[in-house]
ROKOL-822626 format. One line per 8 residues: their letters; for each residue y, x, z of N, C-alpha, C, O. Coordinates in nm, 2 decimals. Layout:
BEGIN
a	Y X Z Y X Z Y X Z Y X Z; ...
REM end
This chain:
BEGIN
mplvddsd	14.83 9.29 9.44 14.66 9.34 9.43 14.72 9.47 9.52 14.83 9.52 9.51; 14.62 9.49 9.59 14.59 9.63 9.69 14.51 9.70 9.59 14.43 9.67 9.51; 14.58 9.83 9.64 14.52 9.98 9.55 14.41 10.01 9.61 14.40 9.98 9.73; 14.29 10.10 9.52 14.21 10.13 9.52 14.21 10.24 9.51 14.25 10.28 9.40; 14.16 10.35 9.61 14.15 10.47 9.57 14.00 10.52 9.51 13.89 10.51 9.55; 14.06 10.57 9.40 13.90 10.60 9.28 13.79 10.71 9.34 13.67 10.72 9.31; 13.87 10.77 9.47 13.78 10.82 9.56 13.63 10.76 9.63 13.51 10.80 9.64; 13.71 10.62 9.65 13.61 10.57 9.77 13.52 10.50 9.64 13.41 10.48 9.68
vtarpgra	13.55 10.44 9.48 13.47 10.34 9.41 13.45 10.41 9.32 13.52 10.50 9.29; 13.31 10.37 9.23 13.27 10.40 9.12 13.29 10.35 9.02 13.21 10.25 9.02; 13.36 10.36 8.91 13.43 10.26 8.78 13.32 10.21 8.68 13.27 10.29 8.60; 13.28 10.06 8.70 13.22 10.02 8.65 13.24 9.92 8.54 13.35 9.86 8.57; 13.21 9.88 8.44 13.27 9.75 8.36 13.24 9.58 8.45 13.14 9.54 8.49; 13.37 9.52 8.46 13.36 9.42 8.55 13.41 9.45 8.68 13.53 9.42 8.71; 13.35 9.51 8.75 13.39 9.54 8.88 13.36 9.68 8.96 13.29 9.76 8.91; 13.42 9.70 9.09 13.40 9.81 9.12 13.34 9.84 9.28 13.40 9.80 9.38
tpsrprrr	13.21 9.93 9.27 13.11 9.95 9.38 13.16 10.08 9.46 13.19 10.19 9.41; 13.17 10.06 9.56 13.13 10.20 9.66 13.11 10.30 9.63 13.06 10.29 9.52; 13.10 10.39 9.65 13.02 10.50 9.65 12.97 10.52 9.79 12.99 10.45 9.88; 12.91 10.62 9.78 12.80 10.65 9.85 12.90 10.73 9.99 13.01 10.79 9.97; 12.85 10.71 10.12 12.95 10.79 10.24 12.91 10.92 10.21 12.81 10.94 10.16; 12.99 11.01 10.26 13.01 11.17 10.26 12.95 11.19 10.40 12.98 11.12 10.50; 12.87 11.29 10.39 12.82 11.33 10.52 12.92 11.49 10.53 12.94 11.58 10.45; 12.97 11.42 10.69 13.07 11.56 10.73 13.02 11.63 10.77 12.91 11.60 10.81
ggripval	13.08 11.76 10.76 13.03 11.88 10.80 13.14 11.93 10.92 13.25 11.87 10.93; 13.11 12.03 10.99 13.17 12.09 11.05 13.06 12.12 11.17 12.94 12.09 11.16; 13.13 12.21 11.30 13.05 12.19 11.35 12.91 12.17 11.48 12.95 12.08 11.55; 12.83 12.20 11.51 12.72 12.14 11.57 12.76 12.07 11.71 12.85 12.13 11.75; 12.74 11.99 11.77 12.78 11.99 11.91 12.69 12.04 11.95 12.58 12.05 11.91; 12.74 12.10 12.08 12.67 12.19 12.12 12.58 12.11 12.22 12.46 12.14 12.23; 12.63 11.98 12.31 12.59 11.90 12.39 12.47 11.83 12.30 12.38 11.77 12.36; 12.49 11.84 12.19 12.33 11.81 12.09 12.26 11.87 12.06 12.15 11.83 12.02
lvpaaigl	12.31 12.02 12.05 12.22 12.11 11.97 12.09 12.15 12.10 11.96 12.14 12.08; 12.15 12.18 12.20 12.04 12.19 12.35 11.94 12.12 12.30 11.83 12.15 12.26; 11.99 12.00 12.32 11.82 11.91 12.38 11.78 11.88 12.25 11.69 11.80 12.24; 11.82 11.92 12.17 11.73 11.89 12.04 11.66 12.00 11.99 11.57 11.98 11.91; 11.70 12.16 12.05 11.64 12.26 12.02 11.54 12.24 12.11 11.44 12.29 12.07; 11.53 12.19 12.26 11.47 12.19 12.34 11.32 12.09 12.30 11.20 12.10 12.33; 11.37 12.03 12.25 11.31 11.83 12.21 11.19 11.95 12.09 11.07 11.97 12.11; 11.26 12.00 12.00 11.18 12.05 11.88 11.09 12.17 11.96 10.97 12.16 11.94
lylvlplv	11.12 12.25 12.01 11.06 12.33 12.11 10.92 12.26 12.16 10.80 12.29 12.12; 10.94 12.19 12.20 10.84 12.07 12.32 10.71 12.03 12.22 10.58 12.02 12.24; 10.81 11.99 12.09 10.67 11.93 11.98 10.65 12.05 11.92 10.59 12.01 11.82; 10.66 12.14 11.91 10.58 12.24 11.82 10.53 12.34 11.86 10.46 12.40 11.78; 10.57 12.40 12.02 10.47 12.48 12.04 10.34 12.45 12.08 10.27 12.55 12.07; 10.29 12.35 12.12 10.16 12.28 12.12 10.08 12.34 12.02 9.97 12.39 12.03; 10.14 12.32 11.90 10.10 12.35 11.79 10.11 12.49 11.74 10.05 12.53 11.64; 10.16 12.55 11.81 10.25 12.71 11.75 10.10 12.78 11.82 10.03 12.87 11.76
gllvrtpw	10.06 12.70 11.98 9.96 12.74 12.10 9.81 12.72 11.99 9.73 12.82 11.98; 9.78 12.62 11.92 9.65 12.61 11.84 9.65 12.73 11.73 9.59 12.83 11.72; 9.76 12.66 11.66 9.75 12.77 11.53 9.68 12.98 11.59 9.59 13.04 11.54; 9.80 13.03 11.75 9.75 13.13 11.79 9.64 13.11 11.85 9.60 13.22 11.89; 9.58 13.02 11.87 9.46 13.08 11.90 9.32 13.01 11.86 9.23 12.97 11.94; 9.33 13.00 11.74 9.26 13.02 11.60 9.17 13.07 11.59 9.22 13.19 11.57; 9.00 13.08 11.59 8.94 13.21 11.57 8.92 13.22 11.40 8.84 13.18 11.32; 9.05 13.31 11.38 9.08 13.30 11.19 8.91 13.41 11.15 8.84 13.37 11.06
stlpqrla	8.87 13.54 11.24 8.80 13.60 11.18 8.67 13.54 11.18 8.59 13.58 11.11; 8.64 13.43 11.26 8.51 13.36 11.23 8.48 13.22 11.17 8.37 13.15 11.16; 8.64 13.19 11.12 8.63 13.01 11.10 8.57 12.98 10.98 8.54 12.86 10.97; 8.54 13.05 10.87 8.47 13.01 10.76 8.30 12.97 10.86 8.24 12.87 10.83; 8.24 13.06 10.95 8.14 13.07 11.01 8.15 12.91 11.04 8.10 12.81 10.99; 8.22 12.92 11.14 8.26 12.74 11.23 8.28 12.65 11.12 8.18 12.57 11.12; 8.32 12.64 11.07 8.31 12.56 11.01 8.22 12.53 10.89 8.25 12.45 10.81; 8.12 12.59 10.89 7.97 12.58 10.83 7.89 12.54 10.91 7.78 12.51 10.85
epgvltal	7.89 12.51 11.02 7.83 12.48 11.14 7.79 12.32 11.06 7.86 12.25 10.99; 7.61 12.29 11.13 7.59 12.19 11.17 7.67 12.06 11.17 7.69 11.97 11.09; 7.71 12.10 11.34 7.73 12.01 11.39 7.93 12.00 11.35 7.98 11.91 11.42; 7.99 12.04 11.30 8.08 12.02 11.24 8.11 11.91 11.14 8.18 11.81 11.14; 8.01 11.99 11.01 8.02 11.92 10.85 7.97 11.75 10.92 8.04 11.66 10.87; 7.90 11.72 10.98 7.81 11.60 11.00 7.94 11.54 11.08 8.00 11.45 11.02; 7.99 11.57 11.17 8.13 11.50 11.26 8.26 11.48 11.12 8.33 11.38 11.10; 8.25 11.63 11.03 8.39 11.53 10.98 8.31 11.45 10.83 8.37 11.39 10.75
rlslqtat	8.20 11.47 10.82 8.15 11.36 10.68 8.11 11.25 10.78 8.04 11.19 10.69; 8.10 11.19 10.88 8.09 11.10 10.88 8.26 10.99 10.93 8.29 10.87 10.91; 8.35 11.11 11.00 8.50 11.08 11.00 8.52 11.02 10.85 8.56 10.91 10.83; 8.50 11.10 10.77 8.53 11.05 10.66 8.54 10.94 10.58 8.62 10.87 10.52; 8.39 10.94 10.60 8.31 10.79 10.59 8.39 10.67 10.63 8.46 10.59 10.57; 8.35 10.67 10.80 8.42 10.57 10.88 8.54 10.55 10.82 8.57 10.44 10.76; 8.62 10.64 10.81 8.75 10.61 10.80 8.84 10.58 10.67 8.96 10.54 10.67; 8.75 10.59 10.55 8.75 10.55 10.44 8.73 10.40 10.40 8.79 10.32 10.33
latvlcla	8.59 10.38 10.50 8.55 10.21 10.49 8.64 10.16 10.54 8.70 10.07 10.48; 8.69 10.19 10.70 8.82 10.13 10.77 8.92 10.10 10.69 8.99 10.00 10.71; 8.95 10.17 10.62 9.08 10.17 10.55 9.03 10.06 10.46 9.09 9.95 10.47; 8.93 10.08 10.37 8.90 9.91 10.25 8.94 9.84 10.34 9.06 9.81 10.36; 8.85 9.81 10.41 8.82 9.70 10.55 8.96 9.66 10.56 8.99 9.55 10.51; 9.05 9.71 10.61 9.17 9.66 10.63 9.29 9.68 10.50 9.42 9.67 10.51; 9.24 9.70 10.42 9.32 9.66 10.27 9.30 9.48 10.24 9.37 9.38 10.22; 9.14 9.51 10.26 9.09 9.34 10.21 9.14 9.25 10.30 9.15 9.13 10.26
fgvplawl	9.18 9.28 10.44 9.22 9.17 10.51 9.35 9.18 10.60 9.39 9.11 10.69; 9.42 9.31 10.52 9.55 9.34 10.62 9.62 9.32 10.46 9.63 9.20 10.48; 9.66 9.34 10.36 9.77 9.27 10.28 9.76 9.12 10.25 9.86 9.05 10.22; 9.66 9.07 10.24 9.73 8.89 10.25 9.81 8.87 10.41 9.93 8.82 10.42; 9.74 8.93 10.52 9.85 8.93 10.61 9.99 8.93 10.60 10.07 8.83 10.61; 10.00 9.05 10.59 10.15 9.11 10.53 10.18 9.00 10.41 10.28 8.93 10.41; 10.12 8.99 10.34 10.21 8.86 10.24 10.21 8.74 10.29 10.29 8.66 10.24; 10.16 8.71 10.35 10.17 8.58 10.49 10.29 8.61 10.55 10.39 8.55 10.50
lariefpg	10.29 8.70 10.65 10.43 8.74 10.73 10.54 8.77 10.64 10.64 8.74 10.70; 10.57 8.82 10.48 10.65 8.88 10.42 10.73 8.71 10.37 10.85 8.68 10.37; 10.59 8.61 10.32 10.66 8.55 10.22 10.68 8.38 10.28 10.77 8.30 10.27; 10.55 8.38 10.33 10.55 8.21 10.41 10.59 8.23 10.57 10.56 8.29 10.68; 10.70 8.13 10.52 10.73 8.05 10.64 10.63 7.93 10.76 10.61 7.81 10.76; 10.59 8.01 10.84 10.56 7.90 10.95 10.56 7.90 11.09 10.61 8.00 11.16; 10.51 7.79 11.14 10.55 7.82 11.30 10.50 7.92 11.35 10.40 7.98 11.31; 10.55 7.95 11.42 10.45 8.07 11.51 10.46 8.20 11.44 10.39 8.29 11.48
rrvvralv	10.56 8.23 11.32 10.51 8.33 11.23 10.57 8.45 11.37 10.47 8.50 11.42; 10.68 8.48 11.42 10.71 8.60 11.54 10.58 8.62 11.60 10.53 8.73 11.62; 10.50 8.46 11.65 10.37 8.51 11.76 10.28 8.63 11.67 10.26 8.75 11.67; 10.27 8.51 11.59 10.12 8.63 11.49 10.19 8.75 11.47 10.09 8.83 11.48; 10.32 8.83 11.44 10.36 8.94 11.35 10.33 9.00 11.53 10.25 9.09 11.56; 10.41 8.93 11.63 10.37 9.06 11.75 10.20 9.09 11.79 10.15 9.20 11.79; 10.13 8.97 11.82 9.95 9.00 11.80 9.93 9.11 11.69 9.88 9.22 11.72; 9.97 9.08 11.58 9.93 9.19 11.47 9.98 9.38 11.53 9.92 9.48 11.52
tvplvlpp	10.11 9.34 11.60 10.14 9.47 11.61 10.11 9.50 11.74 10.16 9.60 11.78; 10.05 9.42 11.82 9.99 9.47 11.96 9.88 9.64 11.98 9.88 9.71 12.08; 9.82 9.66 11.89 9.71 9.75 11.90 9.81 9.89 11.86 9.74 9.99 11.86; 9.94 9.91 11.82 10.02 9.97 11.82 10.06 10.03 11.93 10.09 10.15 11.94; 10.06 9.96 12.01 10.10 9.99 12.20 10.03 9.97 12.31 10.06 10.00 12.42; 9.92 9.91 12.22 9.75 9.88 12.34 9.70 9.98 12.39 9.66 10.03 12.28; 9.67 10.06 12.47 9.57 10.18 12.48 9.49 10.16 12.43 9.45 10.04 12.44; 9.41 10.28 12.35 9.32 10.24 12.29 9.20 10.19 12.39 9.14 10.08 12.39
vvggvall	9.18 10.28 12.45 9.03 10.24 12.56 9.03 10.12 12.58 8.92 10.08 12.62; 9.13 10.01 12.59 9.15 9.89 12.59 9.11 9.76 12.51 9.06 9.65 12.53; 9.14 9.83 12.41 9.11 9.80 12.27 8.93 9.78 12.25 8.87 9.68 12.23; 8.88 9.90 12.26 8.76 9.95 12.27 8.70 9.78 12.37 8.60 9.72 12.32; 8.76 9.74 12.47 8.67 9.67 12.61 8.73 9.57 12.53 8.67 9.48 12.57; 8.78 9.53 12.46 8.82 9.41 12.39 8.68 9.40 12.32 8.58 9.34 12.35; 8.72 9.47 12.20 8.55 9.47 12.11 8.45 9.43 12.17 8.39 9.33 12.13; 8.41 9.51 12.31 8.28 9.48 12.34 8.30 9.34 12.40 8.19 9.28 12.37
lvfgrrgl	8.39 9.26 12.48 8.39 9.17 12.48 8.38 9.07 12.38 8.39 8.95 12.41; 8.37 9.10 12.27 8.39 8.98 12.13 8.23 9.04 12.06 8.15 8.96 12.01; 8.23 9.14 12.05 8.16 9.19 11.94 8.07 9.24 12.04 8.05 9.34 11.96; 7.98 9.27 12.14 7.92 9.34 12.23 7.79 9.19 12.23 7.82 9.08 12.20; 7.65 9.26 12.28 7.56 9.16 12.29 7.54 9.06 12.39 7.44 9.00 12.40; 7.68 9.03 12.49 7.72 8.94 12.52 7.83 8.87 12.55 7.88 8.80 12.64; 7.87 8.95 12.37 8.04 8.87 12.39 8.01 8.74 12.29 7.90 8.71 12.24; 8.20 8.68 12.28 8.19 8.62 12.21 8.10 8.58 12.05 8.04 8.47 12.02
lggwldst	8.12 8.68 11.99 8.03 8.64 11.89 7.94 8.74 11.87 7.84 8.71 11.79; 7.93 8.89 11.93 7.83 8.96 11.90 7.68 8.89 11.98 7.57 8.93 11.93; 7.67 8.79 12.10 7.50 8.71 12.12 7.48 8.67 12.00 7.38 8.71 11.94; 7.61 8.58 11.94 7.54 8.53 11.87 7.52 8.55 11.69 7.48 8.46 11.61; 7.56 8.69 11.65 7.52 8.79 11.58 7.35 8.87 11.60 7.27 8.92 11.52; 7.36 8.86 11.72 7.25 8.92 11.77 7.15 8.84 11.76 7.08 8.87 11.67; 7.12 8.70 11.84 7.07 8.60 11.81 7.02 8.54 11.68 6.90 8.50 11.66; 7.10 8.53 11.61 7.07 8.47 11.48 7.06 8.57 11.36 7.01 8.54 11.25
fgitlpft	7.10 8.64 11.38 7.08 8.77 11.25 7.00 8.90 11.28 6.93 8.97 11.21; 7.05 8.91 11.42 6.97 9.04 11.44 7.07 9.17 11.44 7.04 9.28 11.48; 7.22 9.13 11.40 7.29 9.25 11.39 7.36 9.29 11.53 7.41 9.20 11.60; 7.35 9.37 11.54 7.44 9.42 11.67 7.50 9.54 11.65 7.45 9.64 11.59; 7.66 9.55 11.70 7.77 9.64 11.69 7.83 9.75 11.73 7.86 9.84 11.66; 7.84 9.72 11.87 7.82 9.83 11.94 7.71 9.98 11.92 7.61 10.00 11.87; 7.79 10.05 12.00 7.72 10.16 11.92 7.63 10.21 11.80 7.51 10.26 11.81; 7.68 10.20 11.72 7.68 10.19 11.59 7.75 10.26 11.49 7.86 10.27 11.54
ttgvvlae	7.75 10.31 11.39 7.82 10.31 11.31 7.93 10.23 11.22 8.03 10.27 11.15; 7.86 10.12 11.25 7.95 10.05 11.22 8.03 9.95 11.27 8.10 9.87 11.22; 7.99 9.98 11.43 8.12 9.98 11.52 8.25 10.06 11.55 8.36 10.05 11.59; 8.15 10.15 11.47 8.25 10.33 11.48 8.43 10.21 11.34 8.55 10.19 11.36; 8.35 10.19 11.23 8.42 10.11 11.15 8.56 9.99 11.17 8.68 9.97 11.13; 8.43 9.96 11.25 8.56 9.81 11.33 8.69 9.85 11.43 8.80 9.82 11.45; 8.58 9.97 11.49 8.66 10.02 11.62 8.80 10.09 11.51 8.91 10.05 11.54; 8.77 10.17 11.39 8.88 10.22 11.39 8.99 10.14 11.28 9.09 10.20 11.25
afvampfl	8.95 10.02 11.24 8.97 9.96 11.18 9.08 9.84 11.26 9.17 9.76 11.22; 9.02 9.85 11.37 9.14 9.74 11.48 9.22 9.83 11.52 9.27 9.77 11.61; 9.26 9.94 11.52 9.38 10.06 11.55 9.44 10.07 11.46 9.55 10.11 11.50; 9.43 10.07 11.31 9.49 10.10 11.19 9.50 10.03 11.11 9.51 10.07 11.00; 9.49 9.88 11.17 9.49 9.77 11.03 9.66 9.77 11.07 9.72 9.78 10.96; 9.76 9.77 11.19 9.88 9.73 11.21 9.99 9.80 11.09 10.10 9.76 11.04; 9.89 9.95 11.08 9.99 10.05 10.99 10.00 10.01 10.89 10.11 10.04 10.84; 9.90 9.94 10.81 9.92 9.88 10.70 9.98 9.74 10.68 10.05 9.69 10.59
iiavegal	9.93 9.67 10.81 10.08 9.57 10.76 10.18 9.60 10.76 10.24 9.56 10.66; 10.24 9.67 10.85 10.37 9.69 10.86 10.42 9.73 10.75 10.53 9.68 10.72; 10.37 9.83 10.68 10.42 9.88 10.56 10.38 9.81 10.40 10.41 9.85 10.29; 10.32 9.71 10.43 10.30 9.61 10.29 10.44 9.56 10.34 10.55 9.56 10.28; 10.42 9.49 10.48 10.52 9.39 10.48 10.67 9.45 10.48 10.77 9.39 10.48; 10.67 9.53 10.47 10.88 9.62 10.43 10.84 9.58 10.30 10.90 9.49 10.25; 10.73 9.68 10.22 10.78 9.64 10.07 10.78 9.50 10.05 10.89 9.45 10.04; 10.67 9.42 10.04 10.73 9.30 9.99 10.90 9.26 10.06 11.00 9.27 9.98
rgadtrye	10.90 9.23 10.18 11.05 9.20 10.17 11.13 9.27 10.08 11.21 9.20 10.01; 11.12 9.44 10.07 11.21 9.46 10.00 11.22 9.44 9.81 11.31 9.47 9.73; 11.09 9.39 9.78 11.09 9.37 9.65 11.15 9.26 9.60 11.18 9.18 9.69; 11.17 9.23 9.46 11.27 9.16 9.38 11.16 9.03 9.35 11.07 9.04 9.27; 11.21 8.92 9.43 11.14 8.84 9.42 11.16 8.80 9.26 11.05 8.78 9.20; 11.28 8.79 9.17 11.27 8.73 9.01 11.15 8.75 8.98 11.07 8.66 8.94; 11.12 8.88 8.99 11.01 8.87 8.88 10.86 8.78 8.87 10.80 8.76 8.77; 10.84 8.74 8.98 10.73 8.67 9.05 10.79 8.49 9.03 10.71 8.40 9.00
eaaatlga	10.93 8.49 9.04 11.00 8.32 9.01 10.97 8.33 8.82 10.94 8.24 8.75; 11.00 8.47 8.79 10.99 8.46 8.62 10.83 8.43 8.58 10.81 8.38 8.47; 10.76 8.46 8.64 10.61 8.45 8.66 10.55 8.31 8.63 10.48 8.27 8.54; 10.62 8.24 8.77 10.60 8.15 8.79 10.65 8.00 8.68 10.60 7.89 8.65; 10.80 8.11 8.64 10.85 7.97 8.49 10.75 7.97 8.41 10.73 7.86 8.37; 10.67 8.07 8.37 10.63 8.06 8.27 10.48 7.99 8.29 10.42 7.92 8.21; 10.45 8.01 8.37 10.32 7.90 8.36 10.20 7.98 8.43 10.08 7.95 8.43; 10.26 8.09 8.51 10.16 8.13 8.59 10.12 8.09 8.72 10.20 8.02 8.78
grwttfth	9.99 8.14 8.79 10.00 8.04 8.89 9.99 8.14 9.04 10.07 8.23 9.03; 9.96 8.14 9.09 9.98 8.15 9.22 9.93 8.35 9.22 10.00 8.46 9.23; 9.75 8.30 9.20 9.69 8.40 9.26 9.73 8.46 9.08 9.71 8.58 9.07; 9.74 8.43 9.02 9.81 8.49 8.89 9.91 8.60 8.92 9.89 8.72 8.89; 9.99 8.58 8.96 10.12 8.62 9.02 10.13 8.71 9.14 10.21 8.80 9.17; 10.02 8.66 9.21 10.01 8.83 9.31 9.97 8.89 9.25 10.06 8.94 9.19; 9.83 8.93 9.21 9.77 8.99 9.17 9.82 9.09 9.02 9.78 9.21 9.00; 9.90 9.02 8.95 9.95 9.04 8.85 10.11 9.10 8.83 10.13 9.20 8.76
vtlplvap	10.18 9.04 8.90 10.33 9.10 8.95 10.38 9.16 9.12 10.46 9.25 9.14; 10.32 9.09 9.21 10.33 9.13 9.28 10.25 9.25 9.38 10.28 9.33 9.46; 10.16 9.21 9.33 10.08 9.38 9.40 10.17 9.53 9.28 10.21 9.65 9.31; 10.15 9.46 9.16 10.22 9.65 9.10 10.36 9.63 9.13 10.42 9.73 9.09; 10.43 9.56 9.17 10.58 9.58 9.27 10.59 9.62 9.38 10.70 9.65 9.42; 10.42 9.63 9.48 10.43 9.66 9.56 10.34 9.79 9.62 10.34 9.84 9.74; 10.27 9.84 9.49 10.15 9.94 9.51 10.22 10.06 9.53 10.13 10.14 9.55; 10.35 10.13 9.53 10.35 10.25 9.67 10.37 10.16 9.81 10.26 10.20 9.86
giaagavl	10.40 10.10 9.86 10.43 10.06 9.95 10.31 10.01 10.01 10.30 9.98 10.13; 10.17 10.00 9.90 10.05 9.99 9.96 9.99 10.07 10.00 9.91 10.06 10.09; 10.05 10.21 9.89 9.96 10.34 9.91 9.99 10.42 10.01 9.92 10.51 10.06; 10.10 10.39 10.06 10.17 10.43 10.17 10.07 10.43 10.30 10.02 10.51 10.37; 10.08 10.25 10.28 10.02 10.24 10.42 9.87 10.28 10.41 9.81 10.30 10.51; 9.83 10.28 10.29 9.67 10.25 10.33 9.65 10.44 10.38 9.57 10.47 10.46; 9.74 10.52 10.32 9.75 10.67 10.39 9.77 10.69 10.53 9.70 10.77 10.59; 9.89 10.60 10.58 9.89 10.56 10.71 9.76 10.52 10.82 9.74 10.55 10.94
cwaralge	9.68 10.42 10.70 9.60 10.37 10.77 9.44 10.45 10.78 9.34 10.40 10.83; 9.45 10.58 10.69 9.34 10.64 10.67 9.35 10.71 10.80 9.26 10.70 10.89; 9.46 10.78 10.81 9.49 10.85 10.87 9.49 10.82 11.04 9.47 10.92 11.11; 9.51 10.72 11.08 9.52 10.66 11.17 9.34 10.61 11.23 9.28 10.62 11.34; 9.33 10.60 11.17 9.12 10.56 11.13 9.07 10.70 11.18 9.00 10.70 11.28; 9.11 10.81 11.10 9.03 10.92 11.12 9.07 10.98 11.21 9.00 11.09 11.20; 9.16 10.98 11.33 9.19 10.99 11.46 9.15 10.91 11.54 9.15 10.96 11.66; 9.11 10.81 11.53 9.08 10.76 11.63 8.96 10.82 11.76 8.85 10.86 11.73
fgatitfa	9.01 10.80 11.90 8.91 10.81 11.96 8.88 10.74 12.10 8.76 10.76 12.12; 8.94 10.67 12.20 8.95 10.61 12.26 8.89 10.44 12.24 8.81 10.42 12.32; 8.91 10.36 12.17 8.85 10.24 12.13 8.69 10.30 12.10 8.59 10.25 12.16; 8.68 10.42 12.00 8.54 10.43 11.92 8.49 10.50 12.07 8.39 10.44 12.11; 8.52 10.58 12.14 8.43 10.63 12.22 8.37 10.52 12.35 8.27 10.52 12.41; 8.49 10.40 12.36 8.43 10.29 12.46 8.34 10.18 12.39 8.25 10.14 12.46; 8.38 10.13 12.25 8.31 10.04 12.14 8.22 10.13 12.13 8.13 10.11 12.22; 8.18 10.26 12.04 8.04 10.32 11.98 7.99 10.35 12.04 7.87 10.34 12.04
gnfpgrtq	8.07 10.41 12.14 7.97 10.59 12.23 8.00 10.68 12.14 8.06 10.66 12.03; 7.92 10.83 12.17 7.96 10.94 12.12 7.82 10.96 12.12 7.76 10.98 12.23; 7.74 10.96 12.00 7.63 10.97 11.93 7.64 11.10 11.79 7.69 11.07 11.68; 7.59 11.20 11.82 7.56 11.29 11.72 7.51 11.22 11.61 7.43 11.13 11.64; 7.56 11.26 11.43 7.54 11.19 11.36 7.56 11.05 11.30 7.55 11.01 11.18; 7.58 10.97 11.40 7.57 10.84 11.40 7.74 10.75 11.46 7.81 10.67 11.39; 7.75 10.78 11.56 7.91 10.73 11.59 8.00 10.87 11.64 8.10 10.87 11.71; 7.94 10.98 11.59 8.02 11.07 11.69 8.15 11.13 11.56 8.11 11.19 11.47
tmplavyl	8.27 11.12 11.57 8.33 11.15 11.46 8.42 11.28 11.50 8.37 11.34 11.60; 8.53 11.34 11.44 8.58 11.43 11.46 8.64 11.45 11.61 8.59 11.51 11.70; 8.77 11.37 11.62 8.78 11.36 11.78 8.71 11.37 11.91 8.74 11.43 12.01; 8.58 11.30 11.85 8.46 11.26 11.96 8.40 11.37 11.99 8.35 11.40 12.10; 8.39 11.44 11.89 8.32 11.57 11.92 8.44 11.69 11.98 8.40 11.72 12.10; 8.57 11.76 11.94 8.66 11.79 11.98 8.64 11.74 12.13 8.65 11.82 12.22; 8.62 11.67 12.14 8.66 11.62 12.30 8.48 11.66 12.37 8.49 11.63 12.50; 8.36 11.70 12.34 8.26 11.74 12.37 8.26 11.86 12.39 8.23 11.92 12.49
aletdles	8.31 11.91 12.25 8.30 12.06 12.25 8.42 12.14 12.35 8.41 12.27 12.33; 8.50 12.12 12.43 8.60 12.10 12.51 8.51 12.13 12.64 8.54 12.22 12.71; 8.41 12.08 12.66 8.32 12.10 12.74 8.22 12.26 12.77 8.19 12.33 12.87; 8.20 12.25 12.62 8.12 12.40 12.61 8.17 12.49 12.52 8.17 12.61 12.55; 8.22 12.46 12.42 8.32 12.57 12.36 8.44 12.56 12.32 8.46 12.46 12.24; 8.52 12.62 12.36 8.65 12.61 12.32 8.72 12.63 12.19 8.81 12.57 12.15; 8.65 12.74 12.10 8.67 12.82 11.97 8.65 12.64 11.91 8.74 12.56 11.89; 8.52 12.63 11.91 8.44 12.52 11.86 8.57 12.41 11.86 8.64 12.41 11.75
aivlslil	8.60 12.35 11.94 8.68 12.26 12.03 8.85 12.29 11.87 8.89 12.22 11.77; 8.89 12.40 11.93 8.97 12.41 11.84 8.96 12.45 11.69 9.05 12.41 11.61; 8.88 12.51 11.65 8.89 12.46 11.50 8.87 12.28 11.45 8.92 12.22 11.35; 8.80 12.23 11.55 8.81 12.12 11.48 8.96 12.05 11.51 9.00 11.94 11.47; 9.01 12.13 11.59 9.11 12.03 11.59 9.25 12.05 11.48 9.35 11.98 11.46; 9.18 12.20 11.41 9.26 12.27 11.35 9.22 12.14 11.23 9.30 12.05 11.19; 9.15 12.15 11.21 9.17 12.07 11.06 9.16 11.91 11.06 9.13 11.85 10.96; 9.18 11.83 11.19 9.25 11.74 11.16 9.43 11.71 11.19 9.50 11.61 11.18
ltvsvail	9.45 11.87 11.25 9.59 11.91 11.23 9.64 11.96 11.07 9.75 11.99 11.02; 9.54 11.94 11.03 9.59 12.01 10.89 9.59 11.88 10.87 9.69 11.83 10.90; 9.48 11.78 10.80 9.53 11.67 10.77 9.66 11.59 10.79 9.74 11.56 10.70; 9.67 11.56 10.88 9.79 11.54 10.99 9.91 11.58 10.94 9.99 11.51 10.89; 9.92 11.68 10.95 10.05 11.72 10.87 10.05 11.78 10.72 10.10 11.89 10.69; 9.99 11.69 10.64 9.97 11.72 10.47 9.99 11.60 10.48 10.07 11.59 10.39; 9.97 11.45 10.54 10.02 11.34 10.52 10.15 11.30 10.57 10.21 11.22 10.51; 10.19 11.35 10.66 10.33 11.32 10.73 10.41 11.40 10.62 10.50 11.34 10.56
aslrdrwi	10.36 11.53 10.59 10.47 11.60 10.48 10.49 11.49 10.33 10.59 11.46 10.26; 10.33 11.44 10.32 10.37 11.37 10.21 10.44 11.24 10.14 10.47 11.20 10.02; 10.44 11.19 10.33 10.51 11.04 10.32 10.58 11.03 10.42 10.58 10.92 10.48; 10.67 11.17 10.46 10.79 11.16 10.51 10.95 11.11 10.43 11.05 11.07 10.48; 10.92 11.13 10.29 11.04 11.07 10.25 11.07 10.93 10.23 11.18 10.88 10.24; 10.92 10.86 10.18 10.86 10.75 10.16 10.93 10.66 10.32 10.99 10.55 10.29; 10.92 10.69 10.42 10.95 10.64 10.55 11.06 10.63 10.55 11.09 10.52 10.59; 11.16 10.70 10.50 11.33 10.76 10.52 11.39 10.62 10.43 11.47 10.53 10.46
tsp	11.30 10.65 10.30 11.38 10.53 10.19 11.31 10.43 10.19 11.29 10.38 10.08; 11.25 10.38 10.29 11.20 10.18 10.23 11.26 10.16 10.29 11.31 10.24 10.37; 11.26 9.97 10.27 11.34 9.94 10.28 11.29 9.90 10.46 11.37 9.84 10.54
REM end
């Protein structure tokens, strides 16, 4: 029988489990350190420039301006509604992709992730072709129910949900794949139906993954620009969200654009800092 080094295993009754690999110390190769430092500076310096140019002395007054508050309120409302919409449709879709084998599942997964790489402006054009007054569904909605979606607040919600839903689906699907299915099997053995098992066993098991995906979805919706301005326009008080307000302020008032950008930067950093460990440790 081969000998096993005690440093490589952890003694347990009945079996030996390999220990976690130790991180190797030593000097950092200069060939890796230099480009890594350049890459870090390239990503951090624009943020530093934003902080340096922020008008800190007049920041409270600028934050209290009606236009800023209106854009901020509209952004928070539409991002929240878009996240609710994504939860309602994205969680079942993630469950379908993670747990059900069906023909064309890879194609469906590819289609679900297309908005991640699709230019947002193209997404806005696609939404217009479907939900516009002459679109595939928009014409029927307009003539039958009198519902017009483009250039409305509802259009903002739809545009944000389109670009943000893949973030939720990917996070929830990963959580479902990493969840222990024995609990669901035990519930089924005890007579629980599929819906009961899903609501009372599966959802609690993957709740942290759903929460992380929802936060990422909300953050992406909050920062959406291209699809929103293409599908919903840029009307103050109705469709002008924070990113659109930044774009408009750049033409007239640079300091206002900086203040609005600072708000979005603060929200993004807070969300990424709170979820970074979960990304690394998630299956």
